[in-house]
C-alpha positions in Angstrom: -10.6 -20.2 16.7 -13.5 -17.8 17.0 -12.2 -16.5 20.3 -8.8 -16.0 18.5 -10.4 -14.1 15.6 -12.9 -11.9 17.5 -10.5 -9.4 18.9 -8.6 -9.0 15.7 -11.8 -8.4 13.8 -13.0 -5.9 16.3 -9.8 -4.0 16.9 -7.8 -4.6 13.6 -9.7 -5.5 10.6 -12.9 -3.4 11.0 -10.9 -0.3 12.1 -8.4 -0.5 9.3 -11.0 -1.2 6.7 -13.1 1.9 7.8 -9.8 3.9 7.9 -8.9 2.8 4.4 -12.3 3.4 3.0 -12.1 6.9 4.5 -9.3 7.8 2.3 -11.2 7.2 -0.8 -14.4 8.7 0.5 -12.8 11.9 1.7 -10.9 12.1 -1.6 -14.2 11.8 -3.5 -15.8 14.5 -1.4 -12.8 16.8 -2.1 -12.8 16.0 -5.8 -16.5 16.7 -6.0 -16.1 20.1 -4.3 -13.3 21.0 -6.5 -15.2 20.0 -9.7 -18.6 21.5 -8.6 -17.4 24.7 -6.7 -14.0 25.5 -8.2 -14.7 24.3 -11.8 -11.7 22.0 -11.7 -12.8 19.2 -14.1 -9.2 17.8 -14.4 -9.1 16.7 -10.7 -10.6 13.3 -11.5 -7.8 12.5 -14.1 -5.2 13.6 -11.5 -6.6 11.3 -8.9 -6.9 8.3 -11.2 -3.3 8.9 -12.5 -2.1 9.0 -8.9 -3.8 5.7 -8.1 -2.1 4.0 -11.2 1.4 5.6 -10.3 1.1 4.5 -6.7 0.2 0.9 -7.7 3.1 0.8 -10.0 5.4 2.2 -7.2 4.3 -0.4 -4.9 5.3 -3.2 -7.1 8.7 -1.6 -8.0 9.5 -1.1 -4.3 8.7 -4.7 -3.6 10.7 -6.1 -6.4 13.7 -3.9 -5.5 13.6 -5.3 -2.1 14.0 -8.8 -3.0 17.9 -9.0 -3.0 18.4 -7.2 0.2 15.6 -9.1 1.9 17.1 -12.3 0.9 20.5 -11.2 2.3 19.2 -10.4 5.8 16.7 -13.2 6.1 19.6 -15.5 5.1 21.8 -14.1 7.8 19.1 -14.2 10.5 18.6 -17.9 9.6 22.3 -18.4 10.4 21.8 -16.6 13.7 18.9 -18.8 14.6 21.0 -22.0 13.7 24.1 -20.9 15.6 22.2 -20.4 18.9 22.9 -16.7 18.8 19.3 -16.0 20.0 19.6 -18.5 22.7 22.6 -16.7 24.0 20.8 -13.4 24.0 17.9 -15.0 25.9 20.1 -16.3 28.5 21.7 -12.8 28.9 18.1 -11.3 29.4 16.6 -13.9 31.5 17.7 -12.6 35.0 16.1 -9.3 34.2 12.7 -10.8 33.4 12.7 -13.0 36.4 12.6 -9.7 38.4 10.2 -7.8 36.2 7.8 -10.7 36.1 7.9 -11.9 39.7 4.5 -13.8 39.4 6.3 -16.3 37.1 7.9 -19.1 39.1 11.8 -19.5 38.8 12.6 -21.8 36.1 9.0 -21.8 34.4 9.1 -22.0 30.6 7.4 -18.6 30.3 10.7 -16.8 31.1 12.5 -18.6 28.5 9.8 -17.9 25.8 9.7 -14.2 26.8 13.5 -13.7 26.5 13.5 -15.7 23.2 10.9 -13.5 21.8 12.6 -10.2 22.8 16.0 -11.5 21.7 14.6 -12.1 18.3 13.1 -8.6 18.3 16.5 -7.1 19.2 18.0 -8.7 16.1 15.1 -7.7 13.9 13.9 -11.4 13.5 10.3 -10.5 12.9 9.5 -14.0 11.4 10.9 -15.7 14.4 9.8 -13.3 17.0 6.0 -13.6 16.5 5.7 -17.5 16.9 8.0 -17.0 20.1 5.7 -14.3 21.2 2.6 -16.4 20.8 4.4 -19.3 22.7 5.2 -16.8 25.5 1.6 -15.8 25.9 0.4 -19.3 26.1 3.1 -20.2 28.7 1.9 -17.1 30.7 -1.7 -17.9 30.3 -1.1 -21.3 32.0 -0.3 -19.3 35.2 -3.1 -16.7 34.7 -5.9 -17.4 37.3 -8.4 -15.4 35.3 -8.2 -16.5 31.7 -10.3 -13.6 30.4 -8.2 -10.9 32.0 -4.5 -10.1 31.1 -2.1 -10.8 33.9 0.6 -8.4 35.0 3.4 -10.3 33.1 1.3 -10.6 29.9 0.9 -6.8 30.1 4.5 -6.0 30.6 5.4 -8.5 27.7 2.9 -6.8 25.4 4.2 -3.3 26.2 7.7 -4.4 25.5 6.6 -5.7 22.1 4.7 -2.6 21.2 7.6 -0.4 22.2 9.6 -1.9 19.2 12.7 -2.8 21.1 15.3 -3.4 18.5 18.9 -2.8 17.7 18.7 -3.4 13.9 16.0 -1.5 12.2 16.8 -3.3 8.9 13.5 -2.7 7.3 13.8 1.0 7.4 17.3 0.9 5.9 15.9 -1.3 3.0 13.1 1.0 2.1 15.5 4.1 2.3 18.0 2.4 0.1 15.5 1.2 -2.4 14.1 4.8 -2.8 17.7 6.0 -3.5 18.8 7.5 -0.2 22.4 8.8 -0.3 23.1 7.3 3.2 20.4 4.7 4.1 21.8 4.1 7.5 21.9 7.8 8.5 18.9 7.3 10.7 20.5 4.5 12.7 21.4 6.5 15.8 18.2 8.5 16.1 16.1 5.2 15.8 18.2 3.4 18.5 17.7 6.4 20.9 14.0 6.8 20.1 13.2 3.2 20.5 15.2 3.2 23.7 13.0 6.1 25.1 9.9 4.3 23.9 10.9 1.0 25.7 12.2 2.7 28.9 9.0 4.8 29.3 6.8 1.7 28.6 8.7 -0.4 31.4 8.6 2.5 33.7 4.9 3.2 33.3 4.0 -0.5 33.6 6.4 -0.8 36.7 4.6 2.2 38.3 1.1 0.8 37.8 2.1 -2.7 38.9 4.2 -1.6 41.7 7.2 -3.5 40.6 10.5 -3.4 42.6 12.5 -1.6 39.9 15.2 -0.7 42.4 16.4 -4.4 42.7 20.0 -4.6 42.0 19.7 -6.9 39.0 17.1 -4.4 37.3 19.4 -1.5 38.3 22.3 -3.2 36.8 20.6 -3.6 33.4 19.1 -0.1 33.7 22.6 1.2 34.5 24.0 -0.4 31.4 21.2 1.0 29.3 21.8 4.6 30.7 25.6 4.2 30.1 24.9 3.1 26.5 22.6 6.1 25.9 25.0 8.4 27.7 27.8 7.3 25.5 25.9 8.0 22.4 24.8 11.4 23.6 28.4 12.3 24.6 29.9 11.2 21.3 27.2 13.0 19.2 27.3 16.1 21.4 31.0 16.5 20.9 30.7 16.6 17.1 30.0 19.8 15.2 26.3 19.9 13.7 27.5 19.2 10.2 29.3 16.0 11.3 26.4 14.4 13.1 24.6 13.0 10.0 28.0 11.5 8.8 28.7 10.0 12.3 25.2 8.3 12.4 25.8 6.9 8.9 29.4 5.6 9.9 28.2 4.0 13.0 25.2 2.4 11.3 27.2 0.9 8.4 30.0 -0.2 10.9 27.5 -1.8 13.2 25.7 -3.7 10.3 28.9 -4.9 8.8 30.0 -6.1 12.2 26.8 -7.9 12.7 27.2 -9.6 9.4 30.7 -10.8 10.2 29.7 -11.6 13.8 26.7 -13.8 12.8 28.7 -15.7 10.1 31.7 -16.1 12.5 29.6 -17.5 15.4 28.0 -19.8 12.9 31.4 -21.0 11.8 32.5 -21.5 15.4 29.4 -23.4 16.2 29.9 -25.7 13.2 27.0 -24.5 11.2 27.1 -24.9 7.5 26.6 -21.2 7.0 26.4 -21.2 3.3 23.6 -23.8 3.1 21.7 -22.3 6.0 22.1 -18.8 4.5 20.7 -20.0 1.2 17.7 -21.6 2.9 16.9 -18.5 4.8 17.5 -16.3 1.7 14.7 -18.3 -0.1 12.2 -16.8 2.3 13.1 -13.3 1.1 11.3 -13.8 -2.3 8.1 -14.9 -0.7 8.2 -12.1 1.8 8.4 -9.4 -0.9 5.6 -11.0 -2.9 3.5 -11.2 0.2 3.7 -7.4 1.0 2.8 -6.4 -2.6 -1.1 -6.4 -2.0 -0.7 -4.5 1.2 1.6 -1.9 -0.3 -0.7 -1.5 -3.3 -3.7 -1.1 -1.1 -2.3 1.6 1.2 -0.1 3.4 -1.2 -3.1 3.7 -3.6 -5.4 5.0 -0.9 -2.8 7.5 0.3 -1.9 8.5 -3.2 -5.6 9.3 -3.9 -5.7 11.2 -0.6 -2.7 13.4 -1.6 -3.8 13.9 -5.2 -7.3 15.1 -4.0 -5.7 17.6 -1.7 -7.0 16.2 1.5 -3.7 15.1 2.9 -2.1 18.3 2.1 -5.0 20.2 3.7 -4.5 18.3 6.9 -0.7 18.8 7.0 -1.0 22.5 6.1 -3.7 23.2 8.7 -1.7 21.5 11.5 1.4 23.3 10.5 -0.3 26.5 10.6 -1.6 25.9 14.0 2.0 25.0 15.2 3.4 28.2 13.6 0.6 30.2 15.3 2.1 29.1 18.6 5.7 29.7 17.5 6.6 26.0 17.0 8.7 24.9 14.1 6.4 22.8 11.9 8.9 21.3 9.4 8.2 17.8 10.8 4.5 17.9 10.2 4.6 16.1 6.8 5.9 13.0 8.8 2.9 13.2 11.1 0.7 10.8 9.1 3.2 8.0 9.6 3.1 8.6 13.3 -0.7 8.7 13.5 -1.0 5.5 11.3 1.7 3.5 13.2 -0.3 2.3 16.3 -3.1 0.9 14.1 -1.3 -0.6 11.1 2.1 -1.5 10.1 1.4 -1.7 6.4 -0.4 1.5 6.7 2.4 3.4 8.4 5.0 1.8 6.1 2.9 3.1 3.1 2.8 6.6 4.8 6.5 6.7 5.3 7.1 5.6 1.6 4.6 8.2 0.3 6.3 10.9 2.4 9.7 9.7 0.9 8.3 9.7 -2.6 6.6 13.2 -2.3 9.2 15.1 -0.4 12.4 13.2 -1.3 14.0 10.2 0.6 16.6 12.5 2.0 14.4 15.3 3.0 13.8 16.3 6.5 10.2 15.0 6.8 11.2 11.7 5.2 13.9 11.2 7.7 11.5 12.0 10.6 9.0 9.5 9.1 11.8 6.9 8.9 12.8 7.4 12.5 9.1 7.1 13.7 8.6 3.9 11.7 11.6 2.3 13.2 11.1 3.3 16.9 7.4 2.4 17.5 5.1 -0.5 16.8 1.6 -1.4 15.8 0.1 -1.3 19.2 -3.4 -2.4 18.6 -2.5 -5.1 16.1 0.1 -6.6 18.5 -2.5 -6.5 21.5 -5.2 -8.0 19.2 -3.0 -10.9 18.0 -1.3 -11.8 21.2 -4.3 -11.4 23.5 -6.6 -13.1 21.0 -4.3 -16.1 20.7 -5.1 -17.0 24.3 -8.6 -15.7 24.5 -8.1 -12.6 26.7 -10.9 -10.1 26.5 -9.9 -7.6 29.1 -6.4 -6.0 28.6 -6.6 -3.7 31.8 -3.8 -1.1 31.5 -2.0 -2.7 28.4 -3.5 -0.2 25.9 -2.8 2.9 28.0 0.8 1.8 28.7 1.4 0.8 25.0 0.2 4.2 23.7 2.2 6.0 26.4 5.2 4.2 25.1 4.2 5.0 21.4 3.9 8.7 22.4 7.3 8.6 24.0 8.8 7.1 21.0 7.2 9.4 18.5 8.1 12.6 20.6 11.7 11.3 20.9 11.8 10.6 17.1 10.8 14.2 16.3 13.2 15.8 18.8 16.1 13.6 17.7 15.3 14.2 14.0 15.8 18.0 14.7 19.0 17.3 16.5 20.5 15.1 13.9 19.3 16.4 10.6 17.9 20.0 11.0 
């Protein structure tokens, strides 16, 4: 157990604790300066009020999410019971047999990997993590050096950190809860950005590990992905700028409703008692929403204090001024804190996204950029710490580098796509 906890403590808890403390420390320094040098004695009351307001907002958001969270967790439970994840796993299995040649044909590791990624594709976070840990354990059996990450383990980790998903439900939930006119308007940008992140991550790992990416099976999957992306680009490009936002919202709603009907339909065909299974899964929604309250309170209060003290605005304004100096449009900069936080903390980046939505408006340009970033990248350091720590790996080799490259690609794509769709 100590081996499992050590990497998490070193990479995750300590780093996040120091980062969180820095929010309050920097805010205190800024408040002291404004009181001492600028004679602004009201700054402390402003900061305290912001902390109370943010704590209240965190609880309100969590309570408001209960109903929709119950809906989707119930549906995902039906998807598990009907074998839909297993079908997706069989569909992806030939690809990973080529991308992970060190794993013998028919080894349980291939099945665990495809099950994990299939769950991620459907947004089944609760199911994906146990499957991911099982995949790491299966691959560790084949690992000749138990303290050093193997090639398949690194590729698997990069795929997880690149946030490969087709249903960014969580982002839609928060946008809806905060009053977005069209919560699913960011659907297409997220799909394209997460595709860019995943593709760059795979290509980077393939280049370093000298994988045979020109295998006909790999090329077949890659061709399908390119065709999918090209179709989206063609359809979007054919629309006038004023219609792109509407198109993304329509496709997002169409896909989501199709998924709902599809999951229930497959469940009925497979003989699943869809109502009972749905209710069992929906029960988990309440506990999930209660669980996230402390995390949201902690991060939202820290960020609220940072904003009220003027520190966050100073960072955003300074960076924006630097971009303007080089002739670069800086309207996306208020979303940058979400991007910077994302590799380190999922709860932190979520809180940054919510704070941006709350401060600028949920349908503002920065808020949409923040939502795209949140849906198209993953908490790289946390994922690496948990998955490597679960099997005692101490040396990740090129895993961090490839994961951060994938993050950078996803964030860059999110910003560019945000300008294309919404500016």
